KEGU-292848 format. One record per residue (C-alpha): z, y, x; residue in one letter; residue number from 1. Coordinates in steps of 0.02 Angstrom, whole numbers, always signed. Each point is the difference from the previous one (the first is absolute). Layout:
N
[[Z,Y,X],'a',NUM]
...
//
This chain:
239
[[+5582,+3187,-7134],'m',1]
[[+8,-161,-83],'s',2]
[[-27,-92,+170],'v',3]
[[+158,+95,+71],'f',4]
[[+93,-28,-151],'a',5]
[[-20,-190,+14],'n',6]
[[+39,+15,+181],'l',7]
[[+172,+85,-31],'v',8]
[[+43,-133,-136],'e',9]
[[-40,-140,+107],'q',10]
[[+104,+72,+148],'l',11]
[[+136,+34,-126],'a',12]
[[-4,-188,-48],'e',13]
[[+22,-49,+178],'l',14]
[[+142,+115,+21],'l',15]
[[+81,-43,-163],'q',16]
[[+129,-137,+61],'p',17]
[[+66,+128,+122],'l',18]
[[-2,+161,-95],'f',19]
[[+0,-64,-180],'h',20]
[[-40,+141,-127],'a',21]
[[-29,+119,+151],'s',22]
[[-140,-93,+74],'a',23]
[[-141,+115,-51],'a',24]
[[+111,+150,+93],'a',25]
[[+13,-114,+154],'a',26]
[[-190,-25,-6],'a',27]
[[-23,+180,+7],'i',28]
[[+114,+21,+149],'v',29]
[[-107,-133,+80],'l',30]
[[-160,+80,-46],'f',31]
[[+63,+161,+72],'t',32]
[[+48,-76,+163],'a',33]
[[-171,-84,+4],'f',34]
[[-82,+174,-34],'v',35]
[[+106,+78,+153],'r',36]
[[-48,-149,+107],'l',37]
[[-181,+41,-23],'l',38]
[[+8,+188,+41],'v',39]
[[+116,-37,+147],'l',40]
[[-143,+10,+132],'p',41]
[[-30,+181,-84],'l',42]
[[+200,+36,+17],'s',43]
[[-8,-54,+187],'r',44]
[[-165,+105,+37],'a',45]
[[+82,+148,-95],'s',46]
[[+158,-11,+116],'a',47]
[[-110,-10,+155],'r',48]
[[-99,+143,-59],'g',49]
[[+158,+103,-36],'q',50]
[[+62,-33,+167],'k',51]
[[-168,+57,+73],'a',52]
[[+5,+163,-98],'r',53]
[[+172,+29,+70],'t',54]
[[-63,-20,+171],'a',55]
[[-125,+131,-40],'l',56]
[[+121,+136,-39],'q',57]
[[+2,+74,+172],'p',58]
[[-187,+27,-9],'k',59]
[[+4,+71,-172],'i',60]
[[+137,+122,+49],'a',61]
[[-115,+52,+148],'e',62]
[[-141,+28,-134],'l',63]
[[+113,+98,-105],'r',64]
[[+39,+121,+153],'r',65]
[[-176,+11,+46],'k',66]
[[-72,+28,-179],'h',67]
[[+155,+85,-82],'r',68]
[[-118,+153,-53],'k',69]
[[-141,-116,-66],'n',70]
[[+62,-117,-138],'p',71]
[[-171,-66,-34],'e',72]
[[-25,-47,+186],'r',73]
[[+176,-76,-8],'l',74]
[[-38,-113,-137],'q',75]
[[-165,-48,+76],'q',76]
[[+69,-32,+174],'a',77]
[[+137,-107,-82],'v',78]
[[-122,-106,-100],'l',79]
[[-113,-25,+162],'e',80]
[[+166,-49,+99],'l',81]
[[+38,-133,-137],'h',82]
[[-186,-63,-1],'a',83]
[[-9,-17,+192],'k',84]
[[+162,-95,+1],'e',85]
[[-53,-101,-151],'k',86]
[[+153,+55,-93],'v',87]
[[+1,+24,-198],'s',88]
[[+127,+132,-62],'p',89]
[[-16,-94,-171],'l',90]
[[+13,-176,+64],'a',91]
[[+183,-5,-53],'g',92]
[[-46,+8,-183],'c',93]
[[-105,-149,+2],'l',94]
[[+140,-141,-31],'p',95]
[[+61,+94,-160],'g',96]
[[-168,+24,-68],'l',97]
[[-47,-174,+15],'m',98]
[[+136,-60,-101],'q',99]
[[-40,+117,-153],'i',100]
[[-120,-126,-82],'p',101]
[[+140,-137,+5],'a',102]
[[+114,+118,-84],'f',103]
[[-119,+60,-139],'f',104]
[[-53,-187,-28],'l',105]
[[+187,-52,-35],'l',106]
[[+18,+163,-106],'y',107]
[[-142,-43,-119],'h',108]
[[+49,-182,+8],'l',109]
[[+166,+31,-79],'f',110]
[[-53,+152,-106],'s',111]
[[-131,-93,-109],'n',112]
[[+64,-94,-151],'p',113]
[[-161,-128,+21],'t',114]
[[-100,-59,+144],'i',115]
[[-167,-76,-29],'g',116]
[[+16,+5,-191],'g',117]
[[+163,-95,-3],'e',118]
[[+180,+48,+5],'a',119]
[[+73,+52,+164],'n',120]
[[+121,-138,+40],'a',121]
[[+72,+91,+150],'l',122]
[[+78,+123,-102],'l',123]
[[+119,-130,-50],'g',124]
[[+71,-17,+175],'h',125]
[[+160,+85,+52],'e',126]
[[+94,+64,+150],'l',127]
[[+173,-59,-52],'l',128]
[[+16,+84,-164],'a',129]
[[-133,+137,+13],'a',130]
[[-180,-51,-52],'p',131]
[[-136,+34,+133],'l',132]
[[-106,+91,-131],'g',133]
[[+130,+126,-43],'d',134]
[[+49,+173,+84],'r',135]
[[+163,+79,+31],'w',136]
[[-8,+89,-174],'l',137]
[[-14,-165,-92],'d',138]
[[+157,-55,+100],'a',139]
[[+94,+149,-45],'l',140]
[[-48,-23,-184],'a',141]
[[+40,-173,-3],'g',142]
[[+182,-8,+73],'g',143]
[[+21,+171,+102],'g',144]
[[+5,+30,+177],'a',145]
[[+141,-134,+32],'f',146]
[[-78,-131,-132],'g',147]
[[-62,-168,+75],'a',148]
[[-180,+69,+26],'a',149]
[[+68,+175,+54],'g',150]
[[+103,-79,+140],'l',151]
[[-161,-70,+77],'v',152]
[[-57,+175,+17],'y',153]
[[+164,+58,+63],'v',154]
[[-15,-126,+138],'a',155]
[[-183,+52,+36],'l',156]
[[+36,+183,+1],'f',157]
[[+151,-32,+119],'a',158]
[[-113,-104,+124],'l',159]
[[-131,+143,-2],'v',160]
[[+128,+135,+36],'v',161]
[[+65,-107,+148],'v',162]
[[-172,-13,+77],'v',163]
[[-41,+171,-43],'a',164]
[[+154,+71,+96],'v',165]
[[-41,-125,+140],'f',166]
[[-170,+75,+15],'n',167]
[[+56,+167,-12],'f',168]
[[+119,-2,+138],'r',169]
[[-115,-102,+112],'r',170]
[[-142,+118,-23],'t',171]
[[+104,+156,+25],'r',172]
[[+76,-84,+155],'r',173]
[[-172,-41,+67],'m',174]
[[-72,+169,-36],'t',175]
[[+145,+82,+95],'a',176]
[[-25,-110,+146],'a',177]
[[-178,+24,+8],'g',178]
[[-46,-185,-40],'a',179]
[[-148,-60,-92],'p',180]
[[+18,-10,-188],'i',181]
[[-106,-75,-125],'p',182]
[[-139,+109,-73],'a',183]
[[+20,+137,+109],'d',184]
[[-121,+154,+21],'g',185]
[[-25,+147,+100],'e',186]
[[+38,+170,-101],'r',187]
[[-161,+75,+36],'l',188]
[[-126,+100,-109],'p',189]
[[-114,-134,-85],'g',190]
[[+138,-132,+24],'l',191]
[[+117,+66,-135],'g',192]
[[+0,-146,-92],'a',193]
[[+45,-119,+141],'v',194]
[[+141,+129,+53],'g',195]
[[+58,+4,-180],'a',196]
[[+26,-195,-2],'v',197]
[[+108,+24,+162],'t',198]
[[+100,+136,-80],'k',199]
[[+48,-93,-161],'v',200]
[[+8,-178,+90],'m',201]
[[+192,-1,-2],'p',202]
[[+11,+10,-183],'f',203]
[[-149,-121,-46],'m',204]
[[+114,-146,-26],'s',205]
[[+93,+103,-132],'f',206]
[[-151,+19,-109],'f',207]
[[+8,-196,-23],'t',208]
[[+145,+31,-120],'l',209]
[[-122,+87,-129],'v',210]
[[-136,-136,+16],'t',211]
[[+123,-141,-24],'v',212]
[[+74,+91,-157],'a',213]
[[-179,+23,-82],'v',214]
[[-97,-155,+35],'v',215]
[[+14,-172,-69],'p',216]
[[+139,-100,+86],'l',217]
[[-126,-118,+87],'a',218]
[[-83,+156,+84],'a',219]
[[+173,+63,+38],'a',220]
[[+43,-153,+84],'l',221]
[[-156,+2,+115],'y',222]
[[+39,+181,+50],'v',223]
[[+174,-37,+38],'v',224]
[[-44,-155,+98],'t',225]
[[-132,+94,+94],'s',226]
[[+106,+151,+38],'t',227]
[[+133,-111,+70],'t',228]
[[-131,-93,+104],'w',229]
[[-67,+169,+60],'s',230]
[[+176,+49,+65],'a',231]
[[+22,-156,+101],'v',232]
[[-172,-2,+65],'e',233]
[[+14,+181,+59],'r',234]
[[+162,-26,+74],'a',235]
[[-84,-141,+102],'v',236]
[[-163,+77,+40],'l',237]
[[+48,+178,+34],'y',238]
[[+153,-47,+106],'r',239]
//
């Protein structure tokens, strides 16, 4: 934790001439971009896998007709088909899972008052007028929803809504057209969890609003940056 805190501080110092008091926030954005670049190969593999799963739909439809009276045999046949074609129904979840450690690292880094037995200097950094260690409720208590800190959250919420609406419309449009969408899955016995992801996928981006509201601003900034990156990335990889 101390090593990462020092890295953030050093990067913030490098960015200070450009971003001044918001240099640490800019460092978090760059850190998020670095993490997303690291998982880009997984995202590309996920896109290829999703397109491969879409190509299997005619064969899966035939299996459904063949085993419509035997759900257990249908499940086994679909899993065997995926194994034969070397396609994983869960591959689309990997890019998101790989980012969880980075999120929790930032969460703990900006939640602890001390790091390595010393005062956490990162808590003194801000994004404009909003401290990176505060939460939305702190902004509301300090100056209200439209106070100096509250307006930072208003901007983040607005960005999340724009991205969420974009993802919602795009996912619904792709679903209606039969095109591959991220984190797809067959709605078959034994694969209910994957199918459930598909069902709620158009609404997932809206859940980001809750995360942004309850975590430290630094972690919220990571989530918003990553969510925006995902929207652009998916529009390119799944076109």
